[in-house]
Each structure stands twice: as C-alpha cells, then as structure tokens.
C-alpha positions in Angstrom: 128.8 94.8 85.6 128.8 92.4 87.9 126.5 90.1 86.4 128.4 90.6 83.2 131.9 89.9 84.9 130.8 86.9 86.9 128.5 85.1 84.7 129.3 86.3 81.0 126.0 87.7 80.4 124.9 90.8 78.9 122.2 92.7 81.1 120.3 95.7 80.3 120.6 97.8 83.5 117.4 99.9 82.7 115.1 97.2 82.1 116.2 94.5 83.6 117.3 95.4 86.9 115.5 96.2 90.0 117.0 97.5 93.5 115.5 95.7 96.4 115.2 95.9 100.1 117.5 93.1 100.5 117.4 89.8 98.9 114.2 89.2 100.5 111.8 92.2 98.8 113.1 90.6 95.5 111.9 87.3 96.3 108.6 88.5 97.4 108.3 91.0 94.7 108.6 88.2 92.5 106.1 85.6 94.2 103.7 88.3 94.2 104.1 88.9 90.6 103.1 85.5 90.0 101.5 83.7 92.2 98.2 83.6 92.1 95.4 81.6 94.5 96.3 78.2 94.7 99.2 78.4 92.8 101.9 76.0 93.6 105.7 76.9 94.3 108.3 74.1 94.7 110.4 74.9 97.4 113.5 72.4 98.8 113.3 71.1 102.5 114.6 71.9 104.3 114.9 75.5 103.3 115.1 79.2 104.2 111.5 79.5 106.0 110.6 82.9 104.6 110.2 81.1 101.4 107.1 79.4 102.9 105.4 82.7 104.3 106.1 84.4 101.0 104.4 82.0 99.3 101.3 81.5 101.9 101.4 85.3 101.8 100.8 85.5 98.5 98.0 82.6 98.8 100.2 80.3 97.1 100.8 76.6 98.1 104.6 75.5 99.1 105.3 71.9 97.7 108.1 70.9 99.6 111.0 69.1 97.3 113.0 67.3 99.8 117.1 67.3 100.5 118.8 64.1 101.3 120.9 64.6 104.4 122.6 61.2 103.6 123.6 62.1 100.5 125.2 65.6 101.8 122.0 67.4 101.4 121.8 66.3 97.2 118.5 67.3 95.9 115.9 64.4 95.7 115.7 64.7 91.7 113.7 61.6 91.9 110.7 63.7 93.5 110.7 66.5 91.5 108.6 65.2 88.6 106.2 64.3 90.9 105.8 67.8 93.1 104.9 69.8 89.3 101.5 69.4 88.6 98.9 71.8 86.3 99.0 74.3 89.1 103.0 74.6 89.7 104.1 78.3 89.0 107.7 78.2 89.8 110.7 76.6 91.4 112.5 78.8 94.5 116.5 77.3 94.8 119.1 78.9 96.6 122.5 77.4 96.5 124.6 77.5 98.6 121.6 76.3 100.3 120.4 78.4 103.6 120.4 76.0 106.1 122.1 73.6 104.7 125.1 75.2 103.5 125.0 72.6 100.4 125.8 73.4 97.1 123.9 71.7 94.3 125.8 70.2 91.7 125.7 71.0 88.2 123.8 67.9 87.4 121.1 68.9 90.0 120.8 72.5 88.6 120.1 71.2 85.3 117.4 69.0 86.0 116.0 71.9 88.1 116.4 74.2 84.8 115.1 71.1 82.7 112.0 71.0 84.5 111.3 74.7 84.4 111.6 74.5 80.5 109.9 71.4 80.3 106.9 72.5 82.1 107.1 76.3 81.2 107.3 77.7 84.8 109.5 80.4 86.6 112.7 79.5 87.9 113.2 81.7 91.1 116.9 81.8 92.5 118.1 83.1 95.7 121.3 84.2 95.5 122.9 85.7 98.6 125.5 83.0 99.2 126.7 82.7 95.8 129.9 84.2 96.8 130.2 82.4 99.9 132.1 78.9 99.5 135.0 76.8 100.8 137.6 74.9 99.5 138.1 75.8 95.9 134.1 74.8 95.8 131.9 76.8 93.2 128.3 77.4 92.8 126.4 76.0 89.6 124.0 79.0 89.3 121.5 79.2 86.8 121.9 82.6 85.8 123.9 82.6 82.8 121.3 79.7 81.4 120.4 81.5 78.4 117.6 79.0 78.1 115.9 80.3 81.0 116.5 84.0 79.7 112.3 84.8 80.3 112.0 82.3 82.7 113.9 83.2 85.4 114.3 85.8 87.9 117.5 85.9 90.4 118.0 87.9 93.5 121.0 89.3 95.0 121.7 90.5 98.3 124.8 93.6 98.6 124.2 93.1 102.4 125.9 89.7 102.9 128.7 90.0 100.3 129.3 93.8 101.8 129.0 92.7 105.1 126.2 95.9 105.7 123.5 93.8 106.3 121.4 96.8 108.1 121.5 98.8 104.8 118.9 96.1 103.1 120.3 96.3 99.7 119.6 93.4 97.1 118.5 93.4 93.3 116.9 91.6 91.3 117.9 90.5 87.6 114.9 89.2 85.4 113.7 90.2 82.0 112.1 93.3 80.9 108.1 92.0 81.4 108.9 90.1 84.9 110.7 93.4 86.4 107.9 95.8 85.3 105.6 93.0 87.0 107.6 93.3 90.1 108.2 96.9 89.9 103.8 96.9 90.5 104.9 95.0 94.0 108.0 96.9 94.9 106.0 100.3 94.5 
C-alpha cells in the first residue's frame, strides 16, 4: 500500500515483497543473489561503506563512480560508461545519498536507468532516507520507472522513518523471480 500510495505502482505483496532485517539485509540478499565471484558492482564514492563490504563478501569487485564535491556531490556522469565492463552486474545507488546528503537529479537518475537498461544490469536502490528531505526538495526515485521492472530491486527501512532503529525492520521490492532468489539468501 505504501509503494502504491507514494509511487503510483501496483505491487503484489505476496510475490514482490520480502520482509528483511532492515534495508541492510535486503541489500545483502540482493547482492548475494546476483553477484558471482569477479562480478563488478558500481557504487558511488563517497558512499556508504557497507556497500563495499557486502560486495566483497560476495567475492565481487566494487567499482567506484565519483561524486563531484564541487558540484554539490553530483554524479560524475561522464565516468559512468567507462566503469561498465563485461563483468558489470549491477549498479547500487541511494538518494538522498549517505554520507553526502545529496539528492540526485532526475537527469542523473535517468542516466543511471538508461545505463542499466542499455547494458542489461540490475539496479539496486537503497531507499532508507527517501522520506528525509528538506526545503521542499523531493527525491527522484527509480522505484516507479516501469522500464526497470525486471532489472530493479529496491530496499527500504522502516527503522529510520518510524524511529525504530533497534528493531531492524525493512523490506525489499522486486519482481517475483528476484524475490525468489533473495529468499534463498534470506532463509
């Protein structure tokens, strides 16, 4: 109901939602479900340090997409195509970004979506701060981008939005096949 209300998308809660121990477990489940040894995952730099650790835990290779401090931590979109190789499996993004707090523009998010589609990658979105914006700013989430329906896993945290961090409750939203693979990791 929340995803439908916020993003105007239809969700089958029985086959497209996985309840997790926080967004971090959802991210780990997604990474373990898709990353084979040597596969590359593109993440922002600076970025949340646990992303690197999760990728390494799956024996993957983190590839770092620079954020440009002088441009208010914007994504260096010129570098994105250079990072994609035959070994690239996924792009992991979060906005508002941890640790910079930057909210990526629609242009930046569309460029990420286009790269995912063009290269048949998986997009993993980490959405724990999607509600936490100021000065009337809104996030430009890719959750509702229907082009990514079969190439996207989005991880959410109830812990942050509802001030219950000790409870470690979150969920992942993805198409049914991905949820089935993530369930194997979850179990």
